[in-house]
C-alpha positions, 0 to 999 in steps of 0.5 A: 500500500502506498499513501499520498496526502488524501488517498492510498493505492493498494492492490485490488481484492476480489471483493473490489470487483463488485465496486468496480462493476457498480461504476464500470458500465457508466459510459460517461466514466468509461468512454476515456478508458481503454475499453469503453464496452460494457462488462459483466460482473464475471468479466470484472472478477476475472479482470481483478484476478488477471491484474493481481497475477500481473502485479505478482509478476511485476509486469503491471501494477494495477492499483485501487484508489481509496480515500484515507478517511473512508477506510477500504472503500474503493473510489477509483483505479490507476495503473502502470502498464507496458513496463520495460525493465530494460529501458526503465519506462512505463505507461499509465493505462487506466485512471479514473475516480468513479464518482463525479462528486469526488472529482475535482477535490484533489484525489486524482492529483494525489493518486497520480503523484503517489503513483509517480512517486512509486514509479520513480522512487520505489521501482526506479523507472526513468520515464512514465508516459500516457496517451490522452484524448486531445479534447479532454482538457480537464485530464490534460490540466491534471497531468500538467500539474503532475509534471507531464509534458505534451510531446505531440499528438497522434491524429485521429487515433480514437473513434468516439461518439461518431467522430475521430479524435486526436490523442496527445502523448505526454510524459514525465522524466524522473528528474523532472518529478524529483525536481518538483516534488522530491521523494514523497513521504511514504505510508505502508510500503509493503506490497 
């Protein structure tokens, strides 16, 4: 478990599949995630098992986000995927805060900073990158607050709601993160 100021990142538990399922088929939430198609509760239970298997293998780190003051209640998800241990890089894959009422309160930024601290100061990655739809201004603003830099765009890469959308490529280097945030205080670092 890794703690920020307001959230903790923890491995998913099988019981989290129900919580994820209660939010997963909301298209407004899912449209920006890698797979916008609806899922069943069985699919999500298998997803949790698969993500935990990858976590144990150290090929992907898929975390549940919980608010520190709410106990173990899952409020979102975030992950590092496509990890290259040789080149020391990874991508942010899925990232969301489930409830609209919890967005804009700093939980997303805290979760992202906690994940970047884990990436750079615990597993010693050199660069973390992500792809974001170019018209998703709130997400891009959040990523810029967390040291990500716009590196260009991929034209018409995504098809959403009957239109083609450009995707912005963003990344952050370890040295940039350290210069701005240093090493963040740690919670319980056992995983």
